[in-house]
N, C-alpha and C positions, 0 to 999 in steps of 0.2 A: 220628468215628472211625476217619480214613482218615488221617491226620497221623504218624503214626506207621510206618504206611503206607509213605507216600511217604519220611520220612527211610531205612526200612529198604533200599530200594527203591538210595535216590542211592547207600546207606553200601556200597552190597552189589555191584556194576558195573550197575544200569541203565542207563546209556548201550549199551551190545548189543546190548539188548535193545530196543533204543527203534529205533536205526539198522536192526535187521529188521525195523518194523512198523513203518518210515518212509513211506509211499505215496502223502505228496504231493512224495517227493522234492528235501525241503528239507534244505541243508543244514545240521548246527549238530554242537556238541562241546563235550558236558560239560566244561571243563576247570580249574571250577573252580566251587567249591558253595559255596551262598552257601543259608543259610532265612531267610521274612522269612514276618514279620505281621502280617498287616490289623488292627491296632485299632478297636472302636467307640470312638465316646467316652467316657468313663472310667467317668461316671456313668452308662452303659449296660453294662457290660463284667459278670460277671460272674468275683470273683476268682479263682473253681477255675479260669476258664480261665488267668488272667496264672502261678497256683499252678503249676497244673500245664505253660503252657508254665520254666517255669522248670525245674522239673522234669525233662523232657524233654531240656534244655542240656546238666545234670550229669549224667543217666541216659547219654550219646549222647557228649558231649563236645563241644559242637558251640556253635556264638552262633546264636543267632536273632535276627535281627536285627525291628527292633518300628517298626512306622509308624502314623503315624495315623489316620481315617476316611476317609479322601478319598482313594480307589486308586489311578481315576484317573492322579490329578498325580499322586501315589506310583513310580506305578510309570515314567511320566516324566521323572520323577527317577531314576530305576531302569536306562533303558534309554540316557539322554542322558548322563546323569554318568558312571552308574557298568560301562557297556558290558552289563547284561545282554540276555544273548540270547533265550534262551530261561528258561520260563518252567514244572515242574513243580504241579498244580492236583488235588488230590482233588473231582476233579467225577465223578457220579455221572448214567443216565441220567435216573434217577429225580427227581433235584435240578431242582428248579426252573431254568427256561429252558439247560434238560439233556438234551435230549431231543434233537438236529437239533447235535451238536459230535461235531467229527469224532477221531480219538485222537490226534492228530499235525495241529495248524491256525496260517496267522498269528492272529495277532489281529485281532479287529471293525474296522472301519471306523473311523476317529472317533481310534480308541486307538495311546498308543505301540508304535511298530512293532515286536515280537519272538513267538516259535515259542509255541504252547501244547500242553504235554503230558500227558494227561490217561489217564496209565499204568490207571486201575482204570471204565474212562469205564462197561463192558458188566459190570463186576459189580452180584452186588446186594446188601440188606441184610445177608445170612445169606454168602456171599465173602466180603465184610470180617468180620463180626465171627469168619467161623470160619478167617482167613489173621491176627487177632489173634489169637485163641486158643490157636492153634499155635504159634507165635513167642514167644504166654506177655509181650505187647507192655504196658507199666504206662500204661493207657488214665482218660482222668478217672475221678474214683470216682464224678458222677454217673452215672453210666452201672452202676452197682451199686446205685444207685440207685431206679432205673424211669426213666430219662431214655434219651429214645434221640434226640434230633435236639436240639441246640444252638444257640440264637442273643444273646439279651440279654435284657435284669435278664426287662424287661416282656412276654417273648415264652414263655417255658420255663417248663418246667411237667414233671413226668412225668408217665408216659405212658400213659391212666387204663384201659390195653387191657395192662395188666402192675399191675392191682391182684390182688395177695390176696385170695381169698374170705375173706371174711370172718367173726374170729375171737371175736367178740365185742365188751369193749368197746375192749381196745388201740387204739394209734393203728391209720390202715392202711401195711398194706407190700404192697413194691410187690417185683416178680422184675429181673432185671437185664435191658439192656439187650437185651442177647442171648438171651434167653429169647421174646422179640418174635413167634408163629406167622405172623400175617400182614403178612406187610411192604406191605403199599402202606398202614398205619395208622403207619409210623414218624415222620413228619409230623408225628401227632395230638398229639408232645410241645413242636410250639410252641401258646402259645396265638393265638388270630383274632384 
């Protein structure tokens, strides 16, 4: 759900806001924006995600560069060969391994040297959906079908907390992702 938010922020002058909240005093300027997507292995990728990125490219008239599933190696290429200095990342504190992140920080030790900007780090699940629905962003149709967290083919499923009460013998139906009442259950859409 965070991806269209990042595109929107970049396309609407996000640099000013980043500069104002940059408490770590890294010097950077977003003078050229590029959009990158790191794919899983093709056989593990949800085809709906690939189709979504194609739709986003058309809707925003942008090009999204697609990279393989070795994020560290691909980032090394982007930093050393393409002079990428800053990345916008849609992590939130509730995401795995994101609790100790800072809004703006240098990359982790052992990774290529670049600045990571997490513009929605302190947003919760409801904040994301309020923003998306307010601006009427296009979202993956899977979110409309009861998925709340998208991953790979083998670990993505509809969130059981969005299942509608059964009305008999018909198919099981689900509420959309933004109807989730208990936001701590967001990741229940990922099979364990």
